[in-house]
Backbone as JSON Lines, residues from 0, in Angstrom:
{"i":0,"aa":"M","n":[46.36,23.06,46.67],"ca":[45.51,23.76,45.73],"c":[46.25,23.93,44.4]}
{"i":1,"aa":"G","n":[45.6,23.56,43.29],"ca":[46.23,23.61,41.98],"c":[46.34,25.03,41.45]}
{"i":2,"aa":"Q","n":[47.11,25.15,40.39],"ca":[47.29,26.46,39.77],"c":[46.05,26.85,38.98]}
{"i":3,"aa":"D","n":[45.8,28.15,38.93],"ca":[44.71,28.68,38.12],"c":[45.28,29.03,36.75]}
{"i":4,"aa":"F","n":[45.17,28.07,35.82],"ca":[45.78,28.28,34.5],"c":[45.08,29.38,33.72]}
{"i":5,"aa":"S","n":[43.8,29.57,33.94],"ca":[43.11,30.66,33.23],"c":[43.68,32.01,33.64]}
{"i":6,"aa":"Q","n":[44.03,32.14,34.9],"ca":[44.65,33.38,35.38],"c":[46.05,33.55,34.79]}
{"i":7,"aa":"L","n":[46.78,32.44,34.68],"ca":[48.11,32.49,34.08],"c":[48.03,32.84,32.59]}
{"i":8,"aa":"R","n":[47.0,32.33,31.9],"ca":[46.81,32.69,30.49],"c":[46.57,34.18,30.34]}
{"i":9,"aa":"H","n":[45.72,34.71,31.2],"ca":[45.43,36.15,31.15],"c":[46.7,36.96,31.4]}
{"i":10,"aa":"A","n":[47.49,36.54,32.38],"ca":[48.73,37.25,32.7],"c":[49.72,37.17,31.54]}
{"i":11,"aa":"M","n":[49.78,36.01,30.87],"ca":[50.65,35.85,29.71],"c":[50.27,36.84,28.61]}
{"i":12,"aa":"V","n":[48.98,36.93,28.32],"ca":[48.53,37.82,27.25],"c":[48.81,39.27,27.62]}
{"i":13,"aa":"E","n":[48.48,39.65,28.83],"ca":[48.63,41.05,29.23],"c":[50.1,41.44,29.45]}
{"i":14,"aa":"G","n":[50.88,40.54,30.05],"ca":[52.24,40.89,30.45],"c":[53.32,40.54,29.44]}
{"i":15,"aa":"Q","n":[53.02,39.63,28.48],"ca":[54.03,39.23,27.5],"c":[53.62,39.57,26.07]}
{"i":16,"aa":"V","n":[52.37,39.3,25.73],"ca":[51.95,39.37,24.33],"c":[51.53,40.78,23.92]}
{"i":17,"aa":"R","n":[50.64,41.38,24.68],"ca":[50.17,42.72,24.32],"c":[51.3,43.75,24.34]}
{"i":18,"aa":"V","n":[52.22,43.61,25.26],"ca":[53.32,44.57,25.36],"c":[54.35,44.38,24.24]}
{"i":19,"aa":"A","n":[54.2,43.29,23.45],"ca":[55.08,43.04,22.31],"c":[54.44,43.54,21.01]}
{"i":20,"aa":"D","n":[53.54,44.52,21.13],"ca":[52.88,45.12,19.97],"c":[51.96,44.16,19.23]}
{"i":21,"aa":"V","n":[51.38,43.23,19.96],"ca":[50.37,42.34,19.37],"c":[49.0,42.89,19.74]}
{"i":22,"aa":"S","n":[48.22,43.26,18.73],"ca":[46.93,43.9,18.98],"c":[45.76,43.2,18.28]}
{"i":23,"aa":"D","n":[46.03,42.14,17.53],"ca":[44.98,41.42,16.83],"c":[44.02,40.79,17.85]}
{"i":24,"aa":"R","n":[42.77,41.25,17.82],"ca":[41.82,40.84,18.87],"c":[41.52,39.35,18.84]}
{"i":25,"aa":"A","n":[41.37,38.79,17.64],"ca":[41.06,37.36,17.55],"c":[42.23,36.52,18.06]}
{"i":26,"aa":"L","n":[43.43,36.94,17.76],"ca":[44.62,36.23,18.24],"c":[44.74,36.32,19.75]}
{"i":27,"aa":"L","n":[44.55,37.51,20.31],"ca":[44.62,37.67,21.76],"c":[43.55,36.82,22.45]}
{"i":28,"aa":"A","n":[42.36,36.78,21.87],"ca":[41.28,35.97,22.45],"c":[41.64,34.49,22.41]}
{"i":29,"aa":"A","n":[42.21,34.03,21.3],"ca":[42.61,32.63,21.19],"c":[43.67,32.27,22.22]}
{"i":30,"aa":"M","n":[44.61,33.17,22.44],"ca":[45.68,32.87,23.4],"c":[45.19,32.93,24.84]}
{"i":31,"aa":"R","n":[44.1,33.65,25.07],"ca":[43.48,33.65,26.4],"c":[42.7,32.36,26.66]}
{"i":32,"aa":"E","n":[42.27,31.7,25.59],"ca":[41.35,30.56,25.72],"c":[42.02,29.2,25.57]}
{"i":33,"aa":"V","n":[42.98,29.08,24.66],"ca":[43.57,27.76,24.4],"c":[44.47,27.36,25.57]}
{"i":34,"aa":"P","n":[44.24,26.17,26.14],"ca":[45.0,25.74,27.33],"c":[46.41,25.29,26.99]}
{"i":35,"aa":"R","n":[47.32,26.24,26.96],"ca":[48.73,25.98,26.61],"c":[49.33,24.88,27.47]}
{"i":36,"aa":"E","n":[48.88,24.79,28.71],"ca":[49.47,23.8,29.63],"c":[49.23,22.36,29.16]}
{"i":37,"aa":"M","n":[48.19,22.15,28.36],"ca":[47.88,20.8,27.9],"c":[48.84,20.33,26.79]}
{"i":38,"aa":"F","n":[49.6,21.25,26.21],"ca":[50.47,20.93,25.09],"c":[51.93,20.76,25.49]}
{"i":39,"aa":"V","n":[52.24,20.89,26.78],"ca":[53.61,20.68,27.24],"c":[53.67,19.39,28.05]}
{"i":40,"aa":"P","n":[54.86,18.8,28.23],"ca":[54.97,17.61,29.08],"c":[54.36,17.88,30.46]}
{"i":41,"aa":"S","n":[53.68,16.88,31.01],"ca":[52.9,17.09,32.24],"c":[53.72,17.67,33.38]}
{"i":42,"aa":"R","n":[54.98,17.27,33.49],"ca":[55.8,17.78,34.6],"c":[56.15,19.26,34.41]}
{"i":43,"aa":"L","n":[56.0,19.78,33.17],"ca":[56.34,21.17,32.9],"c":[55.11,22.08,32.87]}
{"i":44,"aa":"R","n":[53.95,21.54,33.19],"ca":[52.74,22.36,33.14],"c":[52.81,23.62,34.01]}
{"i":45,"aa":"P","n":[53.44,23.56,35.19],"ca":[53.55,24.8,35.97],"c":[54.34,25.9,35.26]}
{"i":46,"aa":"L","n":[55.15,25.52,34.26],"ca":[55.98,26.48,33.53],"c":[55.39,26.85,32.16]}
{"i":47,"aa":"A","n":[54.18,26.41,31.88],"ca":[53.61,26.56,30.55],"c":[53.48,28.0,30.09]}
{"i":48,"aa":"Y","n":[53.42,28.95,31.02],"ca":[53.15,30.34,30.66],"c":[54.34,31.27,30.89]}
{"i":49,"aa":"I","n":[55.54,30.69,31.08],"ca":[56.72,31.54,31.22],"c":[57.1,32.11,29.85]}
{"i":50,"aa":"D","n":[57.88,33.2,29.88],"ca":[58.26,33.85,28.63],"c":[59.57,33.28,28.08]}
{"i":51,"aa":"E","n":[59.6,31.97,27.96],"ca":[60.75,31.26,27.41],"c":[60.26,30.1,26.55]}
{"i":52,"aa":"D","n":[61.15,29.59,25.68],"ca":[60.82,28.38,24.93],"c":[60.77,27.2,25.89]}
{"i":53,"aa":"I","n":[59.91,26.23,25.6],"ca":[59.75,25.06,26.47],"c":[60.11,23.79,25.7]}
{"i":54,"aa":"L","n":[61.03,23.01,26.25],"ca":[61.46,21.77,25.61],"c":[60.3,20.77,25.58]}
{"i":55,"aa":"L","n":[60.04,20.21,24.4],"ca":[58.91,19.29,24.24],"c":[59.33,17.83,24.24]}
{"i":56,"aa":"N","n":[60.58,17.56,23.87],"ca":[61.03,16.16,23.76],"c":[62.38,16.0,24.44]}
{"i":57,"aa":"E","n":[62.46,15.06,25.34],"ca":[63.72,14.82,26.05],"c":[64.35,13.53,25.53]}
{"i":58,"aa":"G","n":[65.67,13.56,25.38],"ca":[66.38,12.35,24.98],"c":[66.44,12.13,23.48]}
{"i":59,"aa":"D","n":[65.76,12.93,22.69],"ca":[65.81,12.78,21.24],"c":[67.06,13.47,20.68]}
{"i":60,"aa":"D","n":[67.44,13.07,19.48],"ca":[68.63,13.65,18.85],"c":[68.43,15.13,18.55]}
{"i":61,"aa":"V","n":[67.22,15.5,18.12],"ca":[66.93,16.88,17.75],"c":[65.96,17.47,18.77]}
{"i":62,"aa":"A","n":[66.44,18.44,19.55],"ca":[65.59,19.07,20.55],"c":[64.53,19.92,19.86]}
{"i":63,"aa":"R","n":[63.31,19.85,20.34],"ca":[62.21,20.63,19.77],"c":[61.53,21.4,20.9]}
{"i":64,"aa":"Y","n":[61.08,22.58,20.59],"ca":[60.58,23.49,21.61],"c":[59.22,24.07,21.23]}
{"i":65,"aa":"M","n":[58.44,24.42,22.25],"ca":[57.29,25.29,22.07],"c":[57.8,26.72,22.13]}
{"i":66,"aa":"M","n":[57.46,27.5,21.12],"ca":[57.99,28.86,21.01],"c":[57.45,29.74,22.13]}
{"i":67,"aa":"E","n":[58.29,30.65,22.62],"ca":[57.84,31.56,23.67],"c":[56.65,32.39,23.17]}
{"i":68,"aa":"P","n":[55.73,32.74,24.07],"ca":[54.46,33.34,23.65],"c":[54.57,34.61,22.82]}
{"i":69,"aa":"A","n":[55.42,35.55,23.21],"ca":[55.47,36.84,22.52],"c":[55.96,36.69,21.08]}
{"i":70,"aa":"A","n":[57.04,35.93,20.88],"ca":[57.57,35.73,19.53],"c":[56.55,35.01,18.66]}
{"i":71,"aa":"F","n":[55.92,33.98,19.22],"ca":[54.9,33.24,18.48],"c":[53.75,34.15,18.06]}
{"i":72,"aa":"A","n":[53.26,34.94,18.98],"ca":[52.13,35.82,18.69],"c":[52.48,36.85,17.62]}
{"i":73,"aa":"R","n":[53.68,37.4,17.68],"ca":[54.09,38.38,16.67],"c":[54.15,37.75,15.28]}
{"i":74,"aa":"L","n":[54.63,36.52,15.2],"ca":[54.7,35.83,13.91],"c":[53.31,35.51,13.37]}
{"i":75,"aa":"V","n":[52.42,35.07,14.24],"ca":[51.05,34.78,13.79],"c":[50.37,36.07,13.33]}
{"i":76,"aa":"Q","n":[50.56,37.15,14.07],"ca":[49.96,38.42,13.67],"c":[50.49,38.87,12.3]}
{"i":77,"aa":"L","n":[51.78,38.64,12.07],"ca":[52.39,39.0,10.79],"c":[51.73,38.25,9.63]}
{"i":78,"aa":"A","n":[51.29,37.03,9.88],"ca":[50.67,36.21,8.82],"c":[49.27,36.68,8.44]}
{"i":79,"aa":"E","n":[48.64,37.51,9.28],"ca":[47.3,38.03,9.01],"c":[46.32,36.92,8.6]}
{"i":80,"aa":"V","n":[46.21,35.92,9.47],"ca":[45.31,34.79,9.2],"c":[43.86,35.27,9.23]}
{"i":81,"aa":"R","n":[43.09,34.84,8.23],"ca":[41.71,35.29,8.1],"c":[40.74,34.11,8.21]}
{"i":82,"aa":"P","n":[39.51,34.39,8.63],"ca":[38.51,33.32,8.66],"c":[38.36,32.7,7.26]}
{"i":83,"aa":"G","n":[38.35,31.4,7.2],"ca":[38.24,30.72,5.92],"c":[39.56,30.34,5.3]}
{"i":84,"aa":"D","n":[40.68,30.87,5.82],"ca":[42.0,30.53,5.28],"c":[42.32,29.05,5.5]}
{"i":85,"aa":"L","n":[43.05,28.48,4.54],"ca":[43.66,27.16,4.71],"c":[45.12,27.4,5.09]}
{"i":86,"aa":"V","n":[45.51,26.88,6.26],"ca":[46.84,27.15,6.82],"c":[47.65,25.86,6.88]}
{"i":87,"aa":"L","n":[48.92,25.95,6.47],"ca":[49.87,24.87,6.68],"c":[50.79,25.29,7.82]}
{"i":88,"aa":"D","n":[50.76,24.54,8.92],"ca":[51.57,24.82,10.11],"c":[52.76,23.87,10.1]}
{"i":89,"aa":"I","n":[53.93,24.39,9.77],"ca":[55.12,23.55,9.59],"c":[55.91,23.48,10.89]}
{"i":90,"aa":"G","n":[56.08,22.24,11.4],"ca":[56.78,22.04,12.67],"c":[55.85,22.29,13.83]}
{"i":91,"aa":"C","n":[54.71,21.62,13.82],"ca":[53.66,21.92,14.81],"c":[54.0,21.44,16.21]}
{"i":92,"aa":"G","n":[55.02,20.58,16.36],"ca":[55.34,20.07,17.7],"c":[54.17,19.29,18.27]}
{"i":93,"aa":"T","n":[53.72,19.67,19.45],"ca":[52.59,18.98,20.09],"c":[51.24,19.61,19.73]}
{"i":94,"aa":"G","n":[51.25,20.63,18.86],"ca":[49.99,21.13,18.32],"c":[49.48,22.45,18.84]}
{"i":95,"aa":"Y","n":[50.2,23.1,19.76],"ca":[49.7,24.37,20.3],"c":[49.54,25.42,19.21]}
{"i":96,"aa":"S","n":[50.54,25.55,18.37],"ca":[50.46,26.55,17.29],"c":[49.26,26.28,16.39]}
{"i":97,"aa":"S","n":[49.03,25.02,16.09],"ca":[47.9,24.65,15.23],"c":[46.57,24.97,15.9]}
{"i":98,"aa":"A","n":[46.5,24.76,17.21],"ca":[45.28,25.07,17.95],"c":[44.96,26.56,17.87]}
{"i":99,"aa":"I","n":[45.98,27.4,18.07],"ca":[45.77,28.86,17.97],"c":[45.38,29.23,16.55]}
{"i":100,"aa":"L","n":[46.1,28.74,15.56],"ca":[45.81,29.07,14.17],"c":[44.4,28.63,13.77]}
{"i":101,"aa":"S","n":[43.95,27.51,14.32],"ca":[42.61,27.01,13.96],"c":[41.5,27.93,14.47]}
{"i":102,"aa":"R","n":[41.78,28.72,15.5],"ca":[40.8,29.67,16.01],"c":[40.68,30.89,15.08]}
{"i":103,"aa":"L","n":[41.67,31.07,14.21],"ca":[41.69,32.24,13.33],"c":[41.32,31.88,11.9]}
{"i":104,"aa":"A","n":[41.54,30.62,11.49],"ca":[41.44,30.19,10.1],"c":[40.22,29.29,9.89]}
{"i":105,"aa":"G","n":[40.09,28.8,8.65],"ca":[39.04,27.84,8.35],"c":[39.47,26.43,8.68]}
{"i":106,"aa":"A","n":[40.7,26.08,8.27],"ca":[41.24,24.74,8.53],"c":[42.76,24.82,8.58]}
{"i":107,"aa":"V","n":[43.36,23.91,9.36],"ca":[44.81,23.88,9.54],"c":[45.31,22.47,9.26]}
{"i":108,"aa":"I","n":[46.35,22.37,8.45],"ca":[47.08,21.12,8.29],"c":[48.4,21.28,9.04]}
{"i":109,"aa":"A","n":[48.61,20.43,10.02],"ca":[49.79,20.52,10.89],"c":[50.81,19.49,10.42]}
{"i":110,"aa":"L","n":[51.96,19.96,9.96],"ca":[53.0,19.07,9.45],"c":[54.1,18.92,10.5]}
{"i":111,"aa":"E","n":[54.44,17.67,10.81],"ca":[55.45,17.4,11.83],"c":[56.32,16.23,11.37]}
{"i":112,"aa":"C","n":[57.64,16.38,11.5],"ca":[58.55,15.33,11.06],"c":[58.82,14.29,12.14]}
{"i":113,"aa":"D","n":[58.61,14.64,13.39],"ca":[58.86,13.75,14.51],"c":[57.59,12.94,14.8]}
{"i":114,"aa":"E","n":[57.65,11.64,14.58],"ca":[56.45,10.81,14.71],"c":[55.89,10.83,16.13]}
{"i":115,"aa":"G","n":[56.77,10.88,17.12],"ca":[56.31,10.92,18.5],"c":[55.56,12.2,18.81]}
{"i":116,"aa":"L","n":[56.1,13.35,18.36],"ca":[55.42,14.62,18.56],"c":[54.11,14.67,17.78]}
{"i":117,"aa":"A","n":[54.12,14.14,16.57],"ca":[52.9,14.13,15.76],"c":[51.79,13.33,16.43]}
{"i":118,"aa":"A","n":[52.15,12.19,17.03],"ca":[51.16,11.38,17.73],"c":[50.6,12.12,18.93]}
{"i":119,"aa":"R","n":[51.49,12.8,19.66],"ca":[51.02,13.59,20.81],"c":[50.12,14.73,20.36]}
{"i":120,"aa":"A","n":[50.5,15.38,19.27],"ca":[49.67,16.48,18.74],"c":[48.28,15.97,18.36]}
{"i":121,"aa":"T","n":[48.24,14.85,17.69],"ca":[46.95,14.27,17.28],"c":[46.08,13.99,18.5]}
{"i":122,"aa":"D","n":[46.66,13.38,19.53],"ca":[45.89,13.03,20.73],"c":[45.41,14.27,21.47]}
{"i":123,"aa":"I","n":[46.29,15.25,21.65],"ca":[45.93,16.45,22.41],"c":[44.87,17.27,21.67]}
{"i":124,"aa":"L","n":[45.08,17.49,20.37],"ca":[44.13,18.29,19.6],"c":[42.76,17.63,19.57]}
{"i":125,"aa":"S","n":[42.74,16.31,19.45],"ca":[41.45,15.58,19.46],"c":[40.78,15.69,20.81]}
{"i":126,"aa":"A","n":[41.55,15.5,21.87],"ca":[40.98,15.55,23.23],"c":[40.46,16.94,23.56]}
{"i":127,"aa":"Q","n":[41.1,17.98,22.99],"ca":[40.7,19.36,23.28],"c":[39.65,19.88,22.3]}
{"i":128,"aa":"G","n":[39.23,19.04,21.35],"ca":[38.14,19.42,20.46],"c":[38.52,20.3,19.29]}
{"i":129,"aa":"F","n":[39.79,20.27,18.88],"ca":[40.21,21.07,17.73],"c":[40.02,20.25,16.46]}
{"i":130,"aa":"D","n":[38.78,20.18,16.02],"ca":[38.41,19.28,14.93],"c":[38.8,19.79,13.55]}
{"i":131,"aa":"S","n":[39.19,21.06,13.44],"ca":[39.55,21.6,12.12],"c":[41.04,21.51,11.84]}
{"i":132,"aa":"V","n":[41.76,20.72,12.66],"ca":[43.2,20.51,12.47],"c":[43.44,19.05,12.1]}
{"i":133,"aa":"A","n":[44.23,18.83,11.05],"ca":[44.67,17.49,10.67],"c":[46.19,17.44,10.78]}
{"i":134,"aa":"V","n":[46.7,16.46,11.51],"ca":[48.15,16.32,11.7],"c":[48.69,15.31,10.69]}
{"i":135,"aa":"V","n":[49.76,15.69,10.0],"ca":[50.4,14.85,8.99],"c":[51.89,14.75,9.31]}
{"i":136,"aa":"T","n":[52.46,13.59,9.14],"ca":[53.89,13.38,9.37],"c":[54.65,13.39,8.06]}
{"i":137,"aa":"G","n":[55.76,14.13,8.03],"ca":[56.58,14.17,6.83],"c":[57.7,15.18,6.98]}
{"i":138,"aa":"P","n":[58.62,15.23,5.99],"ca":[59.74,16.19,6.05],"c":[59.2,17.62,6.02]}
{"i":139,"aa":"L","n":[59.68,18.45,6.94],"ca":[59.15,19.8,7.07],"c":[59.46,20.66,5.85]}
{"i":140,"aa":"A","n":[60.67,20.53,5.32],"ca":[61.1,21.41,4.23],"c":[60.36,21.14,2.93]}
{"i":141,"aa":"D","n":[59.71,19.98,2.84],"ca":[58.96,19.66,1.62],"c":[57.58,20.31,1.6]}
{"i":142,"aa":"G","n":[57.08,20.67,2.78],"ca":[55.71,21.15,2.84],"c":[54.74,20.02,2.52]}
{"i":143,"aa":"L","n":[53.6,20.36,1.93],"ca":[52.59,19.36,1.62],"c":[51.83,19.8,0.36]}
{"i":144,"aa":"A","n":[52.54,19.75,-0.75],"ca":[52.02,20.28,-2.01],"c":[50.69,19.64,-2.41]}
{"i":145,"aa":"E","n":[50.52,18.35,-2.07],"ca":[49.29,17.66,-2.48],"c":[48.05,18.2,-1.8]}
{"i":146,"aa":"E","n":[48.22,18.91,-0.68],"ca":[47.08,19.5,0.03],"c":[46.95,21.0,-0.25]}
{"i":147,"aa":"G","n":[47.93,21.58,-0.94],"ca":[47.94,23.02,-1.19],"c":[47.29,23.37,-2.51]}
{"i":148,"aa":"P","n":[47.44,24.62,-2.94],"ca":[48.22,25.66,-2.26],"c":[47.49,26.21,-1.04]}
{"i":149,"aa":"F","n":[48.21,27.0,-0.23],"ca":[47.71,27.46,1.05],"c":[47.59,28.98,1.09]}
{"i":150,"aa":"D","n":[46.62,29.45,1.86],"ca":[46.51,30.89,2.1],"c":[47.64,31.37,3.0]}
{"i":151,"aa":"V","n":[48.0,30.53,3.98],"ca":[49.08,30.87,4.91],"c":[49.95,29.64,5.12]}
{"i":152,"aa":"V","n":[51.28,29.85,5.02],"ca":[52.24,28.84,5.43],"c":[52.99,29.43,6.62]}
{"i":153,"aa":"F","n":[52.87,28.78,7.77],"ca":[53.49,29.25,9.01],"c":[54.63,28.32,9.36]}
{"i":154,"aa":"V","n":[55.86,28.84,9.34],"ca":[57.04,28.03,9.64],"c":[57.41,28.29,11.09]}
{"i":155,"aa":"G","n":[57.22,27.28,11.94],"ca":[57.29,27.49,13.38],"c":[58.67,27.34,13.99]}
{"i":156,"aa":"G","n":[59.66,27.98,13.41],"ca":[61.01,27.94,13.97],"c":[61.98,28.63,13.04]}
{"i":157,"aa":"A","n":[63.23,28.74,13.48],"ca":[64.26,29.41,12.68],"c":[64.77,28.49,11.58]}
{"i":158,"aa":"V","n":[65.06,29.08,10.42],"ca":[65.58,28.33,9.27],"c":[66.75,29.08,8.66]}
{"i":159,"aa":"D","n":[67.62,28.35,7.97],"ca":[68.69,29.0,7.22],"c":[68.16,29.61,5.93]}
{"i":160,"aa":"F","n":[67.15,28.95,5.36],"ca":[66.56,29.41,4.11],"c":[65.14,28.85,3.99]}
{"i":161,"aa":"V","n":[64.34,29.46,3.14],"ca":[63.0,28.95,2.85],"c":[63.07,28.26,1.49]}
{"i":162,"aa":"P","n":[62.83,26.95,1.45],"ca":[62.95,26.21,0.18],"c":[61.94,26.69,-0.87]}
{"i":163,"aa":"D","n":[62.34,26.61,-2.12],"ca":[61.45,26.97,-3.22],"c":[60.18,26.12,-3.19]}
{"i":164,"aa":"A","n":[60.32,24.88,-2.72],"ca":[59.15,23.98,-2.67],"c":[58.05,24.55,-1.77]}
{"i":165,"aa":"L","n":[58.45,25.24,-0.7],"ca":[57.46,25.85,0.19],"c":[56.88,27.11,-0.42]}
{"i":166,"aa":"L","n":[57.73,27.93,-1.02],"ca":[57.25,29.17,-1.64],"c":[56.25,28.87,-2.75]}
{"i":167,"aa":"A","n":[56.43,27.73,-3.42],"ca":[55.53,27.34,-4.5],"c":[54.14,26.95,-3.99]}
{"i":168,"aa":"Q","n":[54.03,26.72,-2.68],"ca":[52.75,26.29,-2.11],"c":[51.9,27.44,-1.57]}
{"i":169,"aa":"I","n":[52.32,28.69,-1.85],"ca":[51.55,29.86,-1.43],"c":[50.55,30.22,-2.52]}
{"i":170,"aa":"K","n":[49.29,30.36,-2.14],"ca":[48.25,30.77,-3.08],"c":[48.47,32.21,-3.54]}
{"i":171,"aa":"P","n":[47.89,32.62,-4.66],"ca":[47.8,34.05,-4.96],"c":[47.12,34.77,-3.79]}
{"i":172,"aa":"E","n":[47.7,35.88,-3.37],"ca":[47.29,36.64,-2.2],"c":[47.56,35.9,-0.89]}
{"i":173,"aa":"G","n":[48.43,34.86,-0.96],"ca":[48.79,34.1,0.23],"c":[50.06,34.63,0.87]}
{"i":174,"aa":"R","n":[50.35,34.14,2.09],"ca":[51.48,34.61,2.88],"c":[52.27,33.44,3.47]}
{"i":175,"aa":"L","n":[53.56,33.59,3.52],"ca":[54.42,32.65,4.25],"c":[55.24,33.44,5.25]}
{"i":176,"aa":"V","n":[55.24,32.97,6.49],"ca":[56.0,33.62,7.57],"c":[57.04,32.64,8.07]}
{"i":177,"aa":"A","n":[58.27,33.13,8.19],"ca":[59.37,32.3,8.71],"c":[60.39,33.21,9.37]}
{"i":178,"aa":"V","n":[61.17,32.63,10.27],"ca":[62.3,33.35,10.86],"c":[63.57,32.86,10.18]}
{"i":179,"aa":"K","n":[64.26,33.75,9.5],"ca":[65.48,33.39,8.8],"c":[66.68,33.84,9.65]}
{"i":180,"aa":"G","n":[67.58,32.88,9.91],"ca":[68.74,33.18,10.74],"c":[68.52,32.77,12.18]}
{"i":181,"aa":"H","n":[69.59,32.77,12.94],"ca":[69.54,32.23,14.29],"c":[70.06,33.24,15.31]}
{"i":182,"aa":"G","n":[69.52,33.16,16.52],"ca":[69.97,34.05,17.59],"c":[69.76,35.51,17.24]}
{"i":183,"aa":"L","n":[70.76,36.33,17.51],"ca":[70.64,37.77,17.29],"c":[70.55,38.14,15.82]}
{"i":184,"aa":"T","n":[70.89,37.2,14.93],"ca":[70.79,37.48,13.49],"c":[69.44,37.09,12.92]}
{"i":185,"aa":"G","n":[68.56,36.54,13.75],"ca":[67.26,36.08,13.26],"c":[66.34,37.24,12.91]}
{"i":186,"aa":"A","n":[65.6,37.08,11.81],"ca":[64.66,38.1,11.37],"c":[63.38,37.44,10.88]}
{"i":187,"aa":"A","n":[62.25,37.96,11.31],"ca":[60.95,37.49,10.82],"c":[60.77,38.0,9.4]}
{"i":188,"aa":"M","n":[60.5,37.07,8.48],"ca":[60.34,37.4,7.07],"c":[58.91,37.1,6.63]}
{"i":189,"aa":"L","n":[58.36,38.02,5.87],"ca":[57.02,37.83,5.3],"c":[57.16,37.71,3.79]}
{"i":190,"aa":"H","n":[56.72,36.57,3.25],"ca":[56.73,36.33,1.81],"c":[55.28,36.43,1.32]}
{"i":191,"aa":"L","n":[55.06,37.23,0.3],"ca":[53.71,37.49,-0.21],"c":[53.65,37.13,-1.69]}
{"i":192,"aa":"R","n":[52.55,36.49,-2.11],"ca":[52.3,36.28,-3.53],"c":[51.09,37.13,-3.91]}
{"i":193,"aa":"D","n":[51.26,37.99,-4.9],"ca":[50.13,38.87,-5.26],"c":[49.14,38.13,-6.14]}
{"i":194,"aa":"D","n":[48.05,38.82,-6.5],"ca":[46.99,38.14,-7.25],"c":[47.39,37.77,-8.66]}
{"i":195,"aa":"E","n":[48.56,38.24,-9.11],"ca":[49.09,37.85,-10.42],"c":[50.16,36.78,-10.3]}
{"i":196,"aa":"G","n":[50.4,36.32,-9.08],"ca":[51.35,35.24,-8.86],"c":[52.77,35.67,-8.6]}
{"i":197,"aa":"I","n":[53.02,36.98,-8.51],"ca":[54.38,37.48,-8.3],"c":[54.71,37.43,-6.81]}
{"i":198,"aa":"L","n":[55.87,36.88,-6.5],"ca":[56.28,36.68,-5.1],"c":[57.23,37.8,-4.67]}
{"i":199,"aa":"S","n":[57.0,38.33,-3.48],"ca":[57.9,39.33,-2.91],"c":[58.14,38.97,-1.44]}
{"i":200,"aa":"S","n":[59.16,39.57,-0.84],"ca":[59.43,39.29,0.57],"c":[59.97,40.54,1.24]}
{"i":201,"aa":"R","n":[59.74,40.62,2.54],"ca":[60.27,41.74,3.31],"c":[60.62,41.3,4.71]}
{"i":202,"aa":"R","n":[61.58,41.99,5.26],"ca":[61.98,41.75,6.65],"c":[61.05,42.53,7.55]}
{"i":203,"aa":"A","n":[60.48,41.87,8.56],"ca":[59.48,42.53,9.41],"c":[60.05,43.01,10.74]}
{"i":204,"aa":"F","n":[60.8,42.15,11.44],"ca":[61.35,42.53,12.74],"c":[62.39,41.5,13.17]}
{"i":205,"aa":"N","n":[63.24,41.88,14.12],"ca":[64.2,40.93,14.69],"c":[63.45,39.87,15.48]}
{"i":206,"aa":"C","n":[63.91,38.64,15.39],"ca":[63.21,37.56,16.09],"c":[64.17,36.4,16.3]}
{"i":207,"aa":"A","n":[64.38,36.01,17.56],"ca":[65.25,34.88,17.9],"c":[64.39,33.73,18.41]}
{"i":208,"aa":"V","n":[64.32,32.65,17.64],"ca":[63.56,31.47,18.03],"c":[64.4,30.22,17.78]}
{"i":209,"aa":"K","n":[63.96,29.1,18.33],"ca":[64.71,27.85,18.18],"c":[64.57,27.33,16.75]}
{"i":210,"aa":"P","n":[65.59,26.61,16.25],"ca":[65.56,26.14,14.86],"c":[64.65,24.94,14.65]}
{"i":211,"aa":"L","n":[64.21,24.81,13.4],"ca":[63.5,23.62,12.95],"c":[64.48,22.74,12.17]}
{"i":212,"aa":"P","n":[64.36,21.41,12.29],"ca":[65.26,20.53,11.53],"c":[64.87,20.48,10.05]}
{"i":213,"aa":"G","n":[65.89,20.3,9.21],"ca":[65.64,20.11,7.78],"c":[65.81,21.35,6.94]}
{"i":214,"aa":"F","n":[66.14,22.47,7.57],"ca":[66.3,23.72,6.83],"c":[67.73,24.26,6.93]}
{"i":215,"aa":"E","n":[68.69,23.36,7.14],"ca":[70.07,23.78,7.29],"c":[70.72,23.98,5.92]}
{"i":216,"aa":"S","n":[71.48,25.04,5.77],"ca":[72.24,25.26,4.55],"c":[73.36,24.24,4.45]}
{"i":217,"aa":"K","n":[73.55,23.69,3.26],"ca":[74.65,22.74,3.06],"c":[75.97,23.51,2.95]}
{"i":218,"aa":"P","n":[77.01,23.03,3.63],"ca":[78.3,23.74,3.54],"c":[78.83,23.73,2.11]}
{"i":219,"aa":"E","n":[79.38,24.86,1.7],"ca":[79.94,24.96,0.36],"c":[81.41,24.51,0.38]}
{"i":220,"aa":"F","n":[81.79,23.81,-0.69],"ca":[83.17,23.36,-0.79],"c":[84.05,24.52,-1.26]}
{"i":221,"aa":"V","n":[85.17,24.68,-0.59],"ca":[86.12,25.72,-0.98],"c":[87.39,25.05,-1.5]}
{"i":222,"aa":"F","n":[87.77,25.39,-2.72],"ca":[88.95,24.77,-3.33],"c":[90.16,25.68,-3.18]}
């Protein structure tokens, strides 16, 4: 007898997400409905709802992960995605984050630097009927200025810094969410542009997530 994934989704929301101070009803509903198991490697489907990051690519030089549910949900809630928003999902992996965001927004552009993951994301999102998501391949740190500016820029992993190129792609009254720092030093940061174009940022909460490639600080030369 196979696993009841709908029951596992419900348990994930109640036992991992809600207890992490996530109360956004639309977000909770999306996480109860989107089949997370379809976005992980088939052999890992029984583990799709554990409260840990899940490895998406084996054998590649840069390991990429699906973010654990509670951390992901807190970051999405921080972004305050609204109906009608245009969202840039940076580092979409196999597309789970984009699927959730598409339930909250008007349209999602999913940016992925790994061509293999991007192809998988395209296939899974299409098969699951997420028609408001477009997957694009390119360097994550560059964003996608030609499609912006965006109401929300969601950076799906830890970074050393947020490039100016990404901050420039936030609309007036737009938001960018990223985790700056790694491990115990990681912090969820919210960057806001007001209606006059002035950018501000604040630290929201501690958050330890896996890193995204392309956002590493260059070592400084010491003489």
